[in-house]
C-alpha positions, 0 to 999 in steps of 0.5 A, spaced: 332 701 562 334 698 556 341 694 555 344 692 549 347 685 548 351 683 542 352 675 540 356 672 535 353 666 531 355 660 528 351 659 522 348 666 519 341 667 518 339 660 520 342 661 527 339 668 527 332 665 526 333 659 531 336 664 537 330 669 535 325 664 536 328 661 542 327 668 546 320 669 543 318 662 546 321 664 553 317 671 552 324 675 553 322 682 552 326 684 546 325 691 544 329 691 538 333 685 534 338 686 528 343 681 524 350 684 522 355 681 518 362 683 517 367 683 511 369 676 513 362 673 513 362 673 521 355 673 523 352 676 529 346 679 532 344 685 536 339 685 542 336 691 546 333 688 552 328 692 556 331 690 563 325 693 567 321 686 564 327 681 563 333 681 567 340 681 562 343 675 566 336 671 564 337 672 557 345 671 557 343 664 561 338 662 555 343 664 550 349 660 553 345 654 552 344 655 545 349 651 540 348 657 535 351 662 540 359 663 540 360 669 544 356 674 548 358 681 550 354 687 554 355 693 550 
């Protein structure tokens, strides 16, 4: 089953790349990843996780440790 996460980021593309590379090193099964920016220049990243391979709680725990991530919501 695929689950979707949205994470607010601190520093745009730099934060996006740091978080994406960290998840890759941790061998998280990411099905899709994308970066979003709203009209107020707030940056976020949307992840689709294959929960049959990787627990959604495991992903949240890794992301909460990162300075670049402000807020995480499960969609």
